[in-house]
N, C-alpha and C positions, 0 to 999 in steps of 0.2 A: 418818436423817430424810428425809422427802420434802418437796419444794417444789412448789407449784402456782402457776402464773401463770394467772389467770382474768380474765374480762370483757375479753378482748382481741380483736383482729382478726388471726387467725393465718393467714398465707399459707404453706401447707405445701409448695408446689412439687411436689406429687405428682400433679397433674393432676385432683384432685377439684374439682368446680365450687363447692361451698360451703366458705367459710373455716371453720376451726375456731375455738373460743372459748377453749380452755384447754389447757395442757400441764403434765404432771407429770414430774419427774425426781428421781432418787434421789441418795443421798450419793456414789455412784460417778460422778456427772456424766453419766449416760445417761438418755435419755427413757424414761419408764415408760408414759405414755399421752398421746394427743392426741385431742381431740374437743370435744363441747359442754361447757358448764359443768357440766351435770347429770351427764354421763358421767364426767368426770374427778373431780368432787366425790365420787362414789360410791366412789372408790378411796382416800379419805382415811383417815388413821390418827392415833392420838394423837401429838401433837407436830408434825403437818404444818404447814409454813410456807406461808401463803397470801398472795399478792401480787396486788393489784388493778391491772390494766394500764390501767384507765379508758378503754377503747376504743382505745388506741394499737395500732399495727400491729407484730406480731412476725413476723420472717422467719428462715429459716435464715441463719446468719452469712454475710456476703459472703465470697466466695472469689476472691482475685486470683491467678490461676494463671500469671501471668507478670509479675514485677517483679524488682527487684534490691535485696534487703534490705540487704546489706552496703554496697553502693554508696550507697543512700539514707542509711544511718546515717552514713557518712563524709561525704557531701555536706552533711548538716545541720550539719556543723562548718566548712564552707567559705563563701566569700562568695557570696551568692545574687544572680545577675545576671539574674533573670527579667524578661521584658518582657510587660506593664507591671510595675513602674514604669520600668524601664530603657528609654530611648528613643534614646539616642545613644552614640557611642563615649566621649564625655566623661563620661557617667554611669558607665560601666564603670571608667574610669581613676580617677574620684573615689572610688568604692566600694572599689576595690583599695588605693588610697593610704590610705584611712581604716583599713582592716584592718592594713596594714603599720605605720602609726604607732602603733596600739594594741598591736602585738605585735612589738617590736623584735628578739626572739630567733628569729623565724621563719627556717627554712632554705629554704623554698619557699612562695610565695604562690599560693594556688589559688582559683579561682572556678568556679561551675557554673551550669547552666540558661541559658547564653549561646545566643542565637539571632540570627544576623545578619539573618535574614529579617524580623525585627520591629524592626530599627533604621531610623533615618532618616539617611542613605540605607541601603537594605538590602544592605550589602556587608560582607564580613568585616573585622574588625580585622586589623592586621598587627603584626609585631614592633616597628615604629616606634611604634605606639600604646602597646604595653605597655612599651616602653622609657621612656615618660613616667612610668611607675609606679616602675620601678627598672632600673638597668643593672648592679647588682651582685648582686641577688637573683633567682633564677630565678622567672619568673611563668608560670603555665599556667592558661588558662581552657578549660573543657570544654564542647563543644556540648551542647545539651539532648538531642540524639539519642544521645549517647555515641559517635558515629561520626566525630568530628572534634575538634580542639583548636587553640588559637592559643597560641604561646609567644613570649617576648621573646628578644632577642639573646643574653642570658646563658644562657638555657635551650638555645638552638640550639647554642651553643658547647659546653655540657656534654654534649649529645646527640651531638655530632660531626657535625651536619648542615651541610654546606657546599654550594657550587655544584657540586662534583664528586661528591657523595654520590648513588648511584643510588636510585631509588624502591624501597622494599621490596616484596616480593610481596604483592599485595592492598592496597597503599596508595599514597599520593601525597604528596610533599613539594612544595607549590605554590611556584612560582618567579616572580620579577619579570622585567622585560624584559632584565635583564643576566644572568639565569640563577641569581640568588642566592635562597635560601629567603626567602619572605615572612613566615614564622612560622605559616602555616596548614598544618596537618597533617591528612590524611584517612585514615580507616580504620587499617590496621596501622601506618602512620607515626605515628599519634597516640598509640599505646600501647606501641610497642616501646621497649625500653631505658629505661623510666621510672625504674628504680632509679638511674640516673645523676643524676636531678634531684629525685626525690621522696624524702622521708625514709621509712624503713621503717615500716609500720604494724604495731605489735606485736600479739601475740595478745590482750593485755589491752585495747589500744585498739580492736581489732575487736569484742571483747565489749561494750565500752561503746557502740560504734556500733550494734551489734545491739539494744541496749537502747533507744537513741534511735529506731531504726526501728520497734521493737515498739510504743512509745508512739504514734508517728505513725499506724500502721495501726489500732490499737485506737480511736483518736479518730475514725476514719473508718468504723468498723463492721466492719472486716475481722477475721475469726476464723481464716482459713486463707490461706496464701500459698505461692507457689513462687518461690524464688530462681532466676532464669533463666540464670545462668552461674556456678555454684558451682565454685570452684577446688578441686582435690584436697586441697591443704594446708589448706583451710578447713573440711573436713568435720568434723573433731574440734572445731574452734572453735565451729561451730554447735551441735554436740552438747553441748558444755560449757555454752553459753549456755542451752540448753533444760533441761539437768539442774539448773542453778542458778536456774531460773525467771526468767531475764532475758529469754529469748525465749519468750513465752507464746503467741503466735500459732502455730497448728499449721503446721509448715513442711515443704515438699516441695522437696528440692534437685534442680536440673537440672545434672548434672555436665558441666563443659567437656570434651567428648569428644576434641577435637583434641589438647589438652594431655595427656590420659590416654594416648592412643595414641603420642604422641611419647615419653613416659616408658617405655611398654611396649617400644618399638622393634620388634624382630622377634618379640617374645614373643606369647603368646596374649592376646586381648582379655579383660578381666575381665568377669565376670557381674555383674548387679545385686546379688545377695546378697553377693558378695565386697567390694562397695564401701560397705556399711552401716557406720555408726559402731560403735565397740566399747565405749562406756561401759556399765558394769554398771548394770542397772536402768532404762536409758533406754527409754521407750515408743516404738515405731515410730510411734504416732499423734502424738507430739509433734514428732519430726523424723525424716525418712528421705530417702535418695537415691532419686529416682524415675525420672528420665529422663536420656538421653544428649543433650547440647545441642551443636548445630553451627550455624555461620554460613555461609550461601551468598553473601550480599551485604551492602550497607550500608543507607543511608537515603535517602529522597527529599530531605529538607531539605539534605543535604550533597552531593546529586547523585552518590551512590555506589551506589544500588541498581542491580541488573542488569536492564536493559531490552531489549526486542526492538527498539524504536525509540529514538533518542537524546533526551536532554533538550532542552527548548526553548532555543535559542541555542547548543547544543553540537553541532550537526550535523557540524561539521568538527573537533571536538576529539578527540584520541586516546582519551580516556576518556569520550566522549559518551554511551556506552551504560551507563555505570556501571562498578563494579569487583567482579568475583567475588572473594570472600575467598580461596578455594582454587582451584587449577586443577581443572577438572571431574573429571579422573581421580582426583585425590586426594580430593575430596569424596565421590565414589562409593565409594572404598576405605573411608573412615571410616564411611559409611552401611552398607556390607555387613558390616563388622566388628561394629558395634553391633547390627545386626539378627541376625546369626548368634549373638551372645552372649546374646540374649534381652532386649535393652533395648527399651523404648519410646523412640523417637527424636523429638526436638523440634528442627526445623531452622528457623532464621531465614531467611525468604525474603519479600522485599517486592515486587521487580520481577517482571513477568510472565515474563521469561526465567529468573529464579531459581526461581520456582514450577514452571515447566516442567521444569527440570533436576532439581529435588528429587523431584517426582512420578515422573519416569522412573526415578530411582535407587531410590525406594521400591518401584516395581513390579518392577524387575529383582531387587532383593534378595529380594522375596517369591517371585518365580519360581524363583530358585536355591535358596532355603531356605524352604519354605512353613511359615508359622506360623498359628495360629488367631487371627485378628483382632489383629494386633500393635498396633493403635491408635496408629500413628505420627501425628505432628502437624506442621503448618506454622505457625510463629509469625509473626504479623502478616498474612501471606497477603493482601496488599492489592490489587495491580493484577491483576485477573482479567477473563476473558472467558467466554463460554458454554462453550467447550471445556475450559478449566481447571476450571470449576465442575463439569462433568460428570465429569471425571477424579477430582476430590476425592470425589464421591459414589460412583463405582464402586470406588474403592480404599479406601473407608472411612477416609479420612484426615481428622483434625481440623483445622479452621481456627480458630486462636486469635487473635482480633482485639482491638483497643484502640480503642473508639469515641471516647475522649477525644482521640485524635490529631486527629480531624476538628474538634473545637471549639477545640483549642489550636494546631494546625499547618496547618489546612485551606487557609488563604490561600497559604502557602508551597508547598503541593502544586500549586495552580493555576499559580503562577509557574513551577514546575519542569517540569510536565507539559503545561500547556495545559488549557483547559476540558474538551475531549472526554475525554481520558484521566483527568483528575481526577474526572470523573463516574463512572468505572468503579471507583474505589477503594472497598474495603471494602463490597461489595454484600451487606449483611446480609440484606435481605429476599429477594434472589434465592437466597442460600444456604439460607435457611429454606424457601422454596418447593421447592427441589430436594432437600430432606432431607439436606443436608450437615451433619454434626456440627460445631457451632461453640460455642465458649465465649468469654467476655469476660474481659479483664484490663486492665492499665494500662501496663505497662512503666515504672512509676514507678522512678526520678525523672525519666525523660524528660518526663513530664507529672505534674501534682500527684498523681494517683492516687486521687481520691475516687470510690468506686463510684456515688454518687448523681449526680455530674457525668458519669460514663461512661454511666449510664442515660439521662440527659437528652440526651447527645450522640447516642446511638443512635436516640432518638425524633425529634430535631430535625434532625440532620445539618447544623448551622449553623456556619459558620466564624467566627473572631473578628471579621471585618468584616461579618458578618451575611448572607453568601452561603449559600444552601442547595445542598449538594452532592448532587444527584440525589434529589429528594423521593420518587421511586418506591422507593428503598432504605431508607426509614424503617421502623423496627420498632415494633410495639405495645409498650406498657409491660410487659405481662405476659410477653411473649417475652423482652424485654431483661432483665427481672428473673431469669427462669429461667437465662439465659445467664451471670448473675453469681452464681448460688447453686448450683443443682443441676448444671448442665452442667460447671462446672469440676471437680466431684468425679468425674464420669465421665471427663473429659479427663485426670485424674491417676490414675485407677484407684483412687480412695479412696471410691467411692460407698457402700461397705458401712457406713460410719460417719459420713457427713456429707452435706450438700447438700440434704437435705429434712428436714421435721419428721415423723419416724416413730419408732415404738417401737424401742428398742435402739440408736438412733444417739446420738451425743454431743449434749449439751445446749448446743450452740453457736448463739447467737441474736444477731440485731441488732434492737434496739427502735427503731422509727422514730416520728416525731411524727405521721405521717399515712400513708395507703396510697398508694404510688407508682403503683399500677395504676389508681387512680380520681381522683387529684389532677390537675386541669387543668394543662397545661404552664405556663400563665401564672402559676400559684400555686406553682411548684416552689421558689421562693426560700424558702418557709416550711417546706419539708421539711428535716428534720435527724435526725441520729443522737442518740437519747436515752441509749442504753446499749449496751454490747458485753459479751456473756456467753460465756465459754469454759469448757466442762465444768461448767456450772452456776454458775461464779463470775463475778460482775460485775467486770470489769477496767477499765471506763470508764463514766462517767456514774452514774446512779442509777436504781434500779428500785422504790424505795419512796417 
């Protein structure tokens, strides 16, 4: 049976100037025709289901090509410490105590979306603050960036962190004037040895978490997503969730490459084909492993991204330029191994020094082992100048940005970098003018991850305090929309079956209440997701 959506405003993202009015798709969930109402109606057959869109806007499903599905799903079960409404350390203590009182059997109390930059005063909590919650139960709150955490004294003891513990490679255990840990842990120090304090998340619990994340994404109009740091041991769990129809959003996994290489040891790096799931009957289009994921640095909000010039107020600090996650030679070895094995590489790089090093490693890998357009990516790719932008273009490297960072975290960026450097962050318009390939995403749960909020952020570039970060780098709504629909499909090499409304592609649609390319920005509060359709099935909202 064929289904026809008609009397709509269809933004195909194919570059055609005139919007289409109707789309037809078959029982197999693929598009049969796109065009005017009259053109599509002529293809009708007995039993065709016809649905009047009543002038609403239909777009290719939003594709968030860099977020963290499992992390999101797990976080949805922890204490939400988002600011607002959280404004003070006392708020955090109160919320954590409330959860502990309601769950006396907890073995570890966890919170997320914590951001010291949005507190009054804007300073990190310490173990002493969290000791007010409990001195017998380990307490851990994770920074919204995912690049830091704060723990209480009980957790520090269980981790074995003392005044004599050396900082781990790529991380920092912050210390007080007496040299004792404050409870603030940066980068690798915040996620090393977590099995000592956190209860094991079972495979069954992970599948439940993926179900929570799946619902969250569908509510926001997302039909395809990339998990941006997939652990090797979780590949089969994602596959099982997809087979059991718990994970309905089409998912592309970005495999944590450093861990893979540590397990390989001196052996040969695996190819992408070797790392695909093994479930019988699983469609590649539902879930597959797509990229090798690496980290070169940290985050701006935690003062751990790798900079050419130091953070404001950290000019004399030993880590004033940030923290490279790997020694440069080790990072290069990982990049060379992934490149030689045929992977598309996606490397997290936020600071200008990190972007410089990653681009140089990509260039050297291509020089030593030439491949036809390997389509490597830089995730976040935030602090840029004209030279780095030119190298991105010449090397055909993708810039995968997160506009919502500006609207959620922009004020913290100004505090950390100063006005001049903050103005250079995420230069989306310059990247567009220079023909650099760029796609948008969210890094959710670092930020809430609503594509409509990301689009608005790219158009406005307004921080939470109302400051505009370089108006010259604002994007038009149509370019921003392309970067959240068609571009991610190209950035993940899945453009053959998604990203645009074209015959033969999957019937993956997001139905919006109005057209984001023509709605005045002051009326964007009225824009909303009416329905999310994957493979022709309405999985959120209503279409009739």
